[in-house]
C-alpha positions in Angstrom: -0.2 0.2 0.1 1.0 3.6 -0.6 -0.2 5.1 2.3 -3.4 5.2 4.7 -5.6 8.4 3.9 -8.5 9.6 6.0 -11.6 11.6 3.9 -13.5 14.0 5.0 -17.2 14.8 3.8 -20.1 15.2 5.2 -21.4 13.9 1.4 -21.9 9.9 2.2 -21.6 9.1 -2.0 -18.4 11.3 -2.4 -16.7 9.5 0.3 -17.5 6.0 -0.8 -16.7 7.4 -4.8 -13.5 8.5 -3.5 -12.4 5.6 -1.1 -13.2 3.3 -3.8 -11.1 5.2 -6.6 -8.2 5.4 -4.1 -8.2 2.0 -3.2 -7.9 1.0 -6.9 -4.6 3.1 -6.8 -2.6 1.1 -4.2 -4.2 3.4 -0.9 -5.8 2.2 2.1 -8.7 4.7 2.8 -11.5 5.4 5.4 -13.9 8.1 5.7 -15.3 10.2 8.2 -18.8 12.8 8.0 -17.6 14.9 10.2 -14.3 17.2 11.3 -15.2 16.0 14.7 -15.4 12.1 13.6 -12.1 13.0 11.8 -10.1 14.2 14.5 -11.7 11.4 17.3 -10.3 9.2 14.1 -7.3 10.5 13.9 -6.3 10.2 18.4 -7.0 6.6 18.1 -5.8 5.2 14.1 -2.5 6.0 11.9 -3.1 7.8 9.1 -0.3 9.3 6.4 -2.5 11.7 4.8 -6.2 13.7 5.6 -8.5 14.5 2.6 -11.2 17.5 3.6 -13.7 18.8 2.3 -14.1 22.6 2.3 -17.9 23.1 3.6 -19.2 21.2 6.2 -21.7 21.5 8.6 -20.2 22.7 12.3 -16.3 22.4 12.0 -15.1 23.7 8.0 -12.2 21.8 6.4 -10.1 25.3 7.6 -10.9 24.8 11.5 -10.5 21.0 10.5 -6.5 22.0 9.3 -5.6 24.8 11.6 -6.4 21.7 14.3 -4.5 19.3 12.9 -1.6 21.8 12.4 -1.4 22.8 15.8 -1.7 18.9 17.4 -0.3 16.9 14.5 2.3 18.7 12.5 3.5 15.6 10.8 0.0 14.9 8.9 -0.4 16.5 5.8 -4.2 17.7 5.0 -5.3 18.7 1.2 -8.2 20.9 1.2 -11.2 20.5 -1.5 -12.4 23.5 -2.2 -15.2 24.6 -5.0 -14.2 25.9 -8.1 -12.5 29.5 -8.6 -12.3 30.1 -4.5 -8.2 31.2 -4.9 -8.9 33.1 -1.3 -10.4 30.3 0.4 -7.8 27.9 -0.9 -4.8 30.4 0.3 -6.5 30.8 3.8 -6.4 26.8 3.8 -2.6 27.1 3.5 -1.8 29.9 5.9 -3.1 27.5 9.1 -1.3 24.9 7.5 -2.4 22.9 4.7 -0.1 21.0 2.6 -1.9 21.2 -0.3 -5.4 22.4 -1.7 -7.7 21.1 -5.4 -10.6 22.7 -6.6 -13.7 21.4 -7.6 -14.4 19.3 -9.9 -11.6 17.2 -9.6 -9.6 14.8 -11.3 -9.0 11.4 -8.9 -5.5 11.1 -10.9 -4.5 14.7 -10.0 -5.8 14.1 -6.0 -3.7 10.8 -6.0 -0.5 12.6 -7.4 -1.1 15.2 -4.6 -1.5 12.4 -1.7 1.7 10.1 -3.5 3.7 13.4 -3.0 2.3 14.8 0.4 3.4 11.2 1.6 7.0 11.2 0.3 7.3 14.1 1.6 6.0 13.5 5.2 8.2 10.2 5.3 11.3 12.1 4.2 10.8 14.6 7.2 10.1 11.5 9.5 13.4 10.2 8.2 15.2 13.6 8.9 14.0 13.7 12.3 15.1 10.3 12.9 18.8 10.9 11.4 18.7 14.4 14.0 17.7 12.0 16.8 20.9 9.8 16.1 23.2 12.5 15.7 22.1 13.9 19.3 22.9 10.3 20.8 26.5 10.6 18.7 27.4 13.2 20.5 27.2 15.8 17.8 29.4 19.0 17.9 27.9 22.4 16.9 28.2 22.9 13.2 29.5 19.5 12.5 26.7 17.1 11.4 26.3 13.3 11.2 25.3 10.1 13.2 27.4 7.2 10.6 30.1 5.7 12.3 33.1 7.3 11.1 31.9 10.6 12.2 30.9 9.4 15.7 34.9 8.0 15.9 35.5 12.1 14.6 33.4 13.2 17.2 34.7 11.3 19.9 38.5 12.4 19.1 37.4 16.2 19.0 36.5 16.4 22.7 39.5 14.1 24.0 41.6 16.0 22.1 40.0 19.3 23.3 41.2 18.7 26.7 44.9 19.3 25.7 47.0 21.4 23.7 49.2 19.5 21.7 49.3 20.1 18.1 46.7 18.3 15.6 46.7 17.3 12.0 43.5 17.0 10.4 43.3 15.2 7.2 40.9 15.1 4.5 40.1 15.4 0.9 39.1 18.7 -0.1 35.5 19.9 0.8 35.5 17.8 3.8 34.8 20.5 6.6 38.6 20.2 7.7 38.6 24.3 8.9 35.0 23.4 10.5 36.7 20.8 12.5 39.9 23.0 13.4 37.5 26.0 14.8 35.1 23.6 16.4 38.1 22.0 18.1 39.3 25.5 19.4 35.7 26.1 20.4 35.1 23.1 23.1 38.6 23.4 24.1 40.5 25.3 27.5 41.4 28.1 24.7 37.9 29.0 23.5 38.5 32.3 24.9 41.3 33.2 23.0 41.5 33.8 19.4 41.3 31.5 16.3 43.9 32.8 13.7 43.9 31.0 10.8 46.2 31.5 7.4 46.5 29.1 4.1 49.9 28.5 3.5 49.0 27.8 -0.2 47.9 31.2 -0.7 50.9 33.3 -0.8 54.4 33.3 -2.1 56.7 31.8 0.5 58.6 35.1 1.6 54.9 36.5 2.3 54.0 33.9 4.2 57.1 34.0 6.4 56.3 37.7 7.1 52.6 36.7 8.2 53.1 33.8 10.3 56.3 35.7 12.4 55.9 39.4 11.6 58.5 42.0 10.3 60.2 45.0 11.3 59.7 48.3 9.6 62.0 48.5 6.2 63.0 45.0 6.4 61.8 44.7 3.0 60.4 47.1 0.2 56.8 47.3 1.5 57.5 47.0 5.2 56.5 50.4 5.6 55.4 49.7 9.4 56.4 46.5 12.0 53.7 44.1 12.2 53.2 41.4 14.7 52.9 37.7 13.2 50.1 35.0 13.1 51.9 33.1 15.6 52.0 36.0 18.2 48.2 37.2 17.2 47.3 33.4 18.0 48.5 34.1 21.9 46.4 32.2 24.3 44.4 31.2 21.4 44.8 28.4 18.4 46.7 29.0 15.0 44.9 26.7 12.1 47.8 26.3 9.3 45.8 25.0 6.6 47.1 23.3 3.6 50.0 22.8 5.7 51.6 20.4 3.1 51.7 22.9 0.6 54.0 24.7 2.6 57.3 25.6 0.8 60.4 23.2 1.8 62.5 26.5 2.8 59.9 27.3 5.0 59.3 24.3 6.9 62.8 24.4 9.0 61.9 27.7 10.2 58.1 26.4 11.3 59.8 23.3 12.9 62.0 25.9 14.9 58.8 27.6 16.4 57.3 24.8 17.5 59.9 23.0 19.1 61.1 26.7 21.1 58.0 28.2 21.4 59.2 31.5 19.8 59.2 33.2 16.9 61.9 35.7 14.9 60.1 38.7 12.7 61.3 39.3 9.2 64.4 41.7 10.0 64.8 41.1 13.6 67.7 39.6 15.7 65.2 39.3 18.2 63.1 36.4 19.2 59.2 36.5 20.6 57.8 34.2 22.3 54.2 32.7 21.8 51.7 30.4 23.7 49.0 29.3 20.6 47.7 25.7 20.1 48.9 24.9 16.5 46.1 23.0 14.3 47.2 22.3 10.7 44.9 20.7 8.2 46.3 18.9 4.6 44.4 17.1 2.1 47.3 15.5 0.6 49.2 12.1 1.9 51.9 13.3 4.4 53.7 9.9 4.3 54.0 10.0 0.8 54.8 14.1 0.7 57.8 12.5 3.3 59.1 9.6 0.9 59.5 11.6 -2.0 60.9 14.1 -0.4 58.9 17.1 -0.7 57.9 17.5 3.1 60.5 17.1 5.9 59.8 13.9 8.2 61.0 15.9 11.5 58.0 18.3 11.0 55.1 15.6 10.1 55.8 14.2 13.1 55.7 17.3 15.1 52.5 18.5 13.5 50.8 14.7 14.1 50.8 14.7 17.7 46.9 14.0 17.3 46.0 12.9 13.9 42.2 13.8 13.0 40.9 11.7 9.5 37.9 13.3 8.1 35.9 10.7 5.9 34.6 11.4 2.6 31.2 12.2 1.9 30.6 9.2 -0.2 31.8 7.0 3.2 29.1 8.8 5.3 25.7 7.0 4.2 22.7 8.7 5.1 24.6 12.0 7.2 24.1 12.8 3.2 20.7 13.5 3.6 20.8 15.0 7.0 23.6 17.8 5.4 21.1 18.1 2.8 18.3 19.3 4.9 20.3 21.3 6.8 21.9 23.5 3.5 17.8 23.4 2.4 17.3 25.0 5.4 19.8 27.0 5.5 19.3 28.3 2.1 15.8 28.5 1.4 15.6 31.2 4.7 18.3 33.2 3.2 16.6 33.7 -0.4 13.2 34.1 1.3 11.7 30.8 -0.8 9.5 28.4 0.9 11.5 25.2 0.2 10.8 22.5 3.0 12.3 19.6 1.7 13.0 17.2 -1.4 11.9 14.3 -3.0 12.6 10.7 -2.6 13.8 10.8 -6.2 15.9 13.4 -4.8 17.4 11.6 -1.6 18.1 8.4 -4.3 20.5 10.5 -6.5 22.0 12.7 -3.8 22.7 9.0 -2.2 23.8 7.1 -5.6 26.3 10.5 -6.3 29.6 10.0 -5.7 30.9 13.7 -4.2 34.6 14.4 -5.2 34.0 17.4 -4.0 32.8 16.6 -0.5 30.7 18.5 1.6 31.6 21.8 0.2 30.1 20.5 -3.7 26.8 19.0 -1.6 26.4 22.6 -0.1 26.4 24.7 -4.0 24.3 21.1 -5.0 21.4 22.1 -2.9 21.7 26.2 -2.9 22.0 25.6 -6.7 18.6 23.9 -6.5 17.1 25.9 -4.2 17.6 29.0 -6.3 16.3 27.4 -9.4 13.0 25.5 -8.0 9.7 26.6 -8.5 8.3 24.1 -6.0 8.0 23.5 -2.2 10.3 20.6 -2.3 13.3 19.9 -4.6 13.0 17.7 -7.2 15.4 15.8 -9.7 14.8 18.7 -12.3 16.4 20.6 -9.7 19.6 19.4 -9.4 22.6 20.6 -11.0 23.3 18.2 -13.9 26.3 16.3 -13.0 24.3 15.2 -10.4 21.2 14.1 -12.8 22.6 12.5 -15.4 25.3 10.7 -12.8 25.6 7.0 -13.4 27.5 4.4 -10.8 30.9 3.4 -11.9 30.3 -0.3 -10.0 31.3 -3.3 -12.3 29.2 -5.5 -13.0 31.2 -9.1 -12.8 28.1 -11.3 -13.2 24.3 -11.1 -14.7 21.6 -13.4 -16.5 21.8 -10.9 -19.9 24.4 -11.4 -21.8 24.3 -7.3 -22.6 25.1 -6.8 -19.7 28.4 -8.1 -19.8 31.6 -6.2 -21.1 35.1 -7.0 -22.2 38.5 -7.6 -19.3 39.3 -3.8 -20.9 36.4 -2.0 -19.9 36.3 -3.8 -16.4 39.6 -2.4 -16.0 39.3 1.2 -16.9 35.5 1.1 -14.6 37.6 -0.8 -12.0 40.5 2.4 -12.2 38.3 4.9 -12.5 36.2 4.5 -9.2 39.5 3.8 -7.4 40.2 7.6 -8.4 37.0 8.8 -7.3 37.5 7.1 -4.4 40.6 8.7 -3.6 39.4 12.3 -4.9 41.7 11.5 -8.0 44.8 10.7 -6.0 47.3 9.1 -8.4 49.9 8.1 -5.2 47.4 6.7 -3.3 45.1 4.9 -6.7 48.5 3.3 -7.9 49.2 1.7 -4.2 45.8 0.8 -4.5 46.2 -1.0 -7.4 49.7 -2.0 -7.6 50.6 -0.6 -10.5 53.2 2.0 -10.3 52.7 5.5 -10.8 53.9 5.5 -14.8 51.9 2.1 -15.4 49.1 4.4 -13.7 49.5 6.8 -16.1 49.6 4.9 -19.4 46.5 3.4 -18.5 45.0 7.2 -17.4 45.9 8.7 -21.2 44.6 4.8 -23.0 41.1 5.1 -21.3 41.1 9.3 -21.7 40.5 9.0 -17.4 43.0 12.0 -17.3 40.2 15.1 -16.5 40.5 13.0 -12.9 41.7 15.8 -11.0 44.6 15.1 -8.3 45.0 16.9 -5.5 47.9 14.9 -4.5 50.8 15.1 -6.5 52.4 15.5 -10.2 53.7 13.4 -12.4 56.7 11.2 -12.3 60.1 13.2 -12.5 57.7 16.5 -11.8 
């Protein structure tokens, strides 16, 4: 059965007709001939939706909708109105009705509206269930998730917050590393101090050194005044070094000395300045490979990696995807002033099927795009970005009863390489290790199968 529907109408013949037609279309249906009887039935039985006539003696359809909105906001109500009475229909929506249909109506239209209302109800219930699970998981403000991997992150964050040792946050681009760093600061014993952040890949080496350590007046051409560096600005709080894996080698040794000595020397100065800040760093690179390939110092890696927090990619977080999508939907519908309350079950399935190479950042962008373009109160598949609407699974089918489902070994290899690359966010060093190839072999196969468009956040070609 699609769902259980209560029909409310003082016209017995109409009730019997609608009940019979809805049953033919897969619904369970029951009816009452007054709003008072309907309220009693709803108190004692479980229904997925209510269809009510507008004009009834005693309590009318609008009053029934208002009572249900107050006491059973989870139960969608569809009001049947007289043709042309748009003001009355709008009044029903204002008091909490889900939708309205004008008389005379086609049963197919009513059935379609009911299916949509019931799907909407079930999705809202699922989101509530997921949020309860997140509460039980010990969710931290601004970080959402109830998957086992996120429960581990929340647990580790709370334990790490109790100390001042350096922490390294690992995760693919877009997984929320800065949010985690801010959460670590917010729940730690330095919460009353400043949180100072810098992207180590965003500026050249000399400027980055000046930003971190400070400089004296005249230390270089544009140094018109002395400046305190970020290490000292973060005194009493946290210094967040984002994209630490992209820090130039020449500066890494100076960072190492600053961490060991707990003091810095501003550019152009002969004096050292002590600092008192917790150091939290983050990277989307595989720093163990970077150490092996000698573009990251081993001693600095161990100094930064006292506590390591690994963030799972979004594709490994299961139904956290739907919880995050609903959070973003509520955020953007409020910002844009649009009455979007949820998304259809088909949208939910599309979101779960997509691999999310851009992780949470890409999901947020997707929902913002959809909310901006939709003309409905629920997001549909047509509102999603094209890449997500048209996404096809890269799972390899190795057995089938249909011969036209089977593919050549070359196609199996192509799909598997593509899947491994997607799973590691395009990092060719890690992909080669999983596949059992050396990097040169992997590059040859990427060129052969035209897979070069997959990004590589973690490295370059051999010899570069």
